[in-house]
C-alpha positions in Angstrom: 28.6 160.1 75.5 25.2 159.1 74.1 22.9 157.0 76.2 21.4 155.2 73.1 24.3 152.7 73.1 23.7 151.7 76.7 20.1 150.6 75.9 21.4 147.8 73.8 23.4 146.2 76.6 21.9 143.2 78.3 22.3 142.5 82.0 25.0 139.8 82.5 22.6 137.4 84.1 20.5 137.1 80.9 23.6 136.0 78.9 24.5 133.3 81.4 20.9 132.1 81.5 20.6 131.8 77.7 23.9 129.9 77.6 22.7 127.5 80.3 19.4 127.0 78.4 21.3 125.9 75.3 23.6 123.6 77.3 20.6 122.1 79.2 18.5 121.4 76.0 21.5 119.8 74.3 22.1 117.6 77.4 18.4 116.5 77.4 18.5 115.7 73.7 21.7 113.6 74.1 20.2 111.7 77.0 17.1 111.1 74.9 19.2 109.8 72.1 21.2 107.4 74.4 18.1 106.2 76.1 16.2 105.5 72.9 19.1 103.4 71.5 19.9 106.0 68.8 16.4 106.3 67.4 15.9 110.0 68.1 17.1 112.3 65.3 20.0 114.0 67.2 23.3 112.2 67.0 25.3 112.2 70.2 29.0 111.9 70.8 30.3 108.4 70.5 31.4 106.8 73.8 34.8 105.8 72.3 36.2 102.9 74.2 32.9 101.0 74.2 31.6 102.1 70.8 34.0 102.4 67.9 33.1 104.4 64.8 34.3 103.1 61.4 36.2 105.8 59.7 35.7 106.5 56.0 38.0 104.3 53.8 40.2 107.3 52.7 40.8 108.4 56.2 44.4 109.3 57.2 45.3 107.0 60.0 48.6 105.2 60.0 51.0 104.8 57.0 51.5 101.3 55.8 54.6 100.0 53.8 54.6 97.5 51.0 58.2 96.2 51.4 58.4 94.6 48.0 57.6 97.8 46.2 60.1 99.9 48.0 63.3 100.6 46.0 65.2 102.5 48.7 65.1 105.7 46.6 64.7 107.7 49.8 62.4 110.3 48.2 59.9 109.9 51.1 62.6 110.5 53.7 64.0 113.5 51.9 60.6 115.1 51.3 59.4 114.6 54.9 59.3 118.0 56.7 59.6 116.4 60.1 62.5 114.0 59.2 60.6 111.2 60.9 61.4 108.5 58.3 64.6 106.5 58.6 65.7 104.3 55.7 68.8 102.1 55.3 69.5 99.8 52.4 72.2 98.0 50.5 72.8 96.8 46.9 72.6 93.2 46.0 73.7 91.6 42.8 70.9 89.6 41.3 71.6 86.9 38.7 70.6 87.6 35.1 67.0 87.0 34.2 67.8 85.3 30.9 70.9 83.3 29.7 73.6 85.6 28.4 72.3 88.6 30.4 74.3 90.6 32.8 73.8 90.6 36.6 71.7 93.4 38.0 72.2 95.5 41.1 69.0 95.7 43.1 68.6 97.9 46.2 67.4 95.9 49.2 65.6 97.5 52.2 67.4 96.9 55.5 65.6 99.5 57.7 62.4 101.5 57.2 61.2 103.2 60.4 58.6 105.9 60.9 58.6 107.8 64.2 54.9 108.6 64.7 55.8 110.8 67.7 57.3 113.2 65.2 55.0 112.7 62.2 52.5 115.4 61.5 50.5 113.2 59.0 50.9 115.6 56.1 51.0 112.7 53.6 53.9 114.1 51.5 55.7 110.8 51.8 52.7 108.9 50.4 52.3 111.3 47.5 55.9 111.5 46.5 56.6 107.7 46.4 57.0 106.9 42.7 56.6 103.1 43.3 53.5 103.1 45.5 55.2 101.6 48.5 53.4 103.8 51.1 49.6 103.9 51.7 47.2 105.5 54.1 45.2 103.1 56.3 42.1 104.1 58.2 43.5 102.5 61.3 43.7 104.9 64.2 44.2 102.8 67.3 48.0 102.8 67.7 48.6 105.1 70.6 51.1 104.2 73.3 51.8 105.3 76.8 55.5 106.0 76.1 57.2 107.8 73.2 59.6 104.9 72.4 57.0 102.4 70.9 55.8 105.1 68.6 58.7 104.2 66.3 57.3 101.6 63.9 59.7 99.4 62.1 59.2 98.0 58.6 57.7 94.7 59.8 55.0 96.6 61.8 54.4 98.9 58.9 54.0 95.9 56.6 51.4 94.5 59.0 49.3 97.7 58.5 49.0 96.7 54.8 46.2 94.3 55.9 44.0 97.3 56.8 44.5 99.3 53.6 41.1 99.5 51.9 40.5 97.4 48.8 41.5 99.2 45.6 44.0 101.5 47.3 46.7 99.1 48.2 49.1 96.9 46.3 47.1 93.8 47.0 44.4 94.9 44.6 
């Protein structure tokens, strides 16, 4: 065995000391940032419950539902790899829109639930919807202590439409 390879090895204490130096300088910079009120050039980690960052408008948070646009075609539920979307609907006969016309059958949404405990936020359901009934919202504060409340019904999903950025939702 050659001894030339052993010369390149460093004693273990030097590696630990260099790692501690990096940690200590980062800690000092973070303290300086926090004490200066954010005026020093290094950005620190956000103290989340007290300070909330505003995500970018196209961020993937929660999925919102526009109930009037949904035609119960079930493309979103069939394309979901996690099977976390539950849809139920029925057909209603609508009166003719003009005199002499025939009555139309229209699908009506009875149930639209998304189980966010199962959802992996892939976005396939939003992309596959042909009627633009599903939208991403940048809202990210919807965690729960139990698994049960992670099932959002269609009324709660409709409430998320208020947080869809302007120009992306059906309200534009």
